[in-house]
C-alpha positions as CSV (number, residue, x, y, z in Angstrom):
1,M,34.9,-72.7,-77.0
2,G,35.9,-75.2,-79.7
3,K,38.9,-77.3,-80.1
4,P,42.0,-75.4,-81.2
5,I,42.9,-75.7,-84.8
6,K,46.5,-76.7,-85.6
7,P,48.0,-74.5,-88.4
8,S,49.2,-76.2,-91.5
9,A,52.9,-76.8,-92.1
10,D,52.8,-74.3,-95.0
11,R,51.4,-71.6,-92.7
12,L,54.0,-72.3,-90.0
13,I,56.8,-72.0,-92.6
14,K,55.5,-68.7,-93.9
15,S,55.1,-67.4,-90.3
16,G,58.7,-68.0,-89.6
17,L,58.2,-70.5,-86.8
18,I,59.8,-73.2,-89.1
19,S,62.5,-72.1,-91.4
20,R,62.3,-75.0,-93.7
21,P,60.5,-78.4,-93.7
22,S,62.5,-81.2,-92.2
23,A,63.8,-83.8,-94.5
24,P,62.2,-87.2,-94.1
25,Q,64.2,-89.6,-91.9
26,K,65.8,-92.4,-93.8
27,S,65.8,-95.7,-92.2
28,P,69.0,-97.0,-90.7
29,R,71.3,-99.3,-92.7
30,H,71.3,-102.7,-91.0
31,T,74.2,-105.1,-91.1
32,D,74.4,-108.3,-89.2
33,K,76.2,-106.9,-86.1
34,L,75.8,-103.1,-86.2
35,I,73.3,-100.5,-87.3
36,F,74.5,-97.4,-88.9
37,F,72.6,-94.1,-89.1
38,P,74.4,-92.3,-92.0
39,D,72.2,-89.2,-91.7
40,W,73.5,-88.7,-88.1
41,C,77.1,-89.3,-88.9
42,K,79.4,-86.2,-89.1
43,K,82.2,-88.3,-90.6
44,C,84.7,-87.6,-87.9
45,G,86.4,-91.0,-88.2
46,L,86.6,-91.6,-84.5
47,C,84.9,-95.0,-84.8
48,T,87.3,-96.3,-87.4
49,A,90.3,-95.0,-85.5
50,V,89.4,-96.9,-82.3
51,C,88.4,-100.2,-83.9
52,P,91.0,-102.6,-82.6
53,T,90.5,-105.2,-85.4
54,G,90.2,-102.7,-88.3
55,A,86.8,-104.1,-89.1
56,L,85.3,-100.6,-89.5
57,K,86.3,-98.8,-92.6
58,Q,85.2,-95.5,-94.2
59,N,83.5,-95.6,-97.6
60,G,83.9,-93.1,-100.4
61,H,81.6,-90.7,-98.5
62,D,83.5,-91.1,-95.3
63,N,80.7,-93.0,-93.6
64,P,81.6,-96.0,-91.5
65,V,81.0,-99.4,-93.0
66,L,81.6,-102.9,-91.8
67,P,82.8,-104.8,-94.9
68,D,84.0,-107.9,-92.9
69,Q,81.4,-108.9,-90.3
70,D,83.7,-111.7,-89.0
71,K,86.5,-109.2,-87.9
72,C,84.0,-107.3,-85.6
73,R,84.2,-108.5,-82.0
74,L,81.4,-106.3,-80.8
75,C,83.8,-104.7,-78.3
76,S,81.5,-101.6,-78.2
77,L,84.3,-99.0,-78.7
78,C,82.8,-97.6,-81.9
79,W,79.3,-97.0,-80.6
80,R,80.6,-95.7,-77.2
81,I,83.0,-93.1,-78.8
82,C,80.5,-91.9,-81.5
83,P,79.5,-88.4,-80.5
84,D,76.4,-88.6,-82.7
85,F,75.1,-92.0,-81.7
86,A,75.3,-93.0,-85.4
87,I,76.3,-96.6,-84.6
88,V,74.6,-99.0,-82.4
89,K,74.7,-102.8,-81.8
90,N,71.9,-104.5,-83.7
91,P,69.6,-105.8,-80.9
92,E,68.4,-108.6,-83.2
93,F,71.9,-110.0,-83.8
94,E,72.5,-113.2,-81.8
95,D,76.1,-113.5,-80.8
96,K,76.3,-117.3,-80.9
97,E,80.1,-117.3,-80.4
98,N,79.9,-115.4,-77.1
99,D,76.7,-117.2,-76.0
100,A,78.6,-120.6,-76.1
101,Q,81.2,-119.5,-73.5
C-alpha cells in the first residue's frame, strides 16, 4: 500500500469539510511595550477601561492603541483582562526603568 494522498484545498472546500478558505494571518502590530493582534480583537473596550494611566486608547476602528508609550507602566491589567488574548507584553522590550530598581 502506498502513502495516502492529501486532498487539495479546493477538493476539501467542495466536499464541505471546509466551508471557506481561512484568511491569511496578518502579523501582529508591534509597539515598544505591547503587541496588539487586531484580527483577534473583538473591540469590547475592556482593556481601555481598566488602564489605570489612560495610556490605552481606542482608534477609529475601536481597536486598542498605545499612542503614548511613556504613560504605559506595564501593569499587565490590559493583557490579563483581554478575553481574546489580543494584547501581550512585547518580550523584546527591555524595561530599563524597572530593571534599575
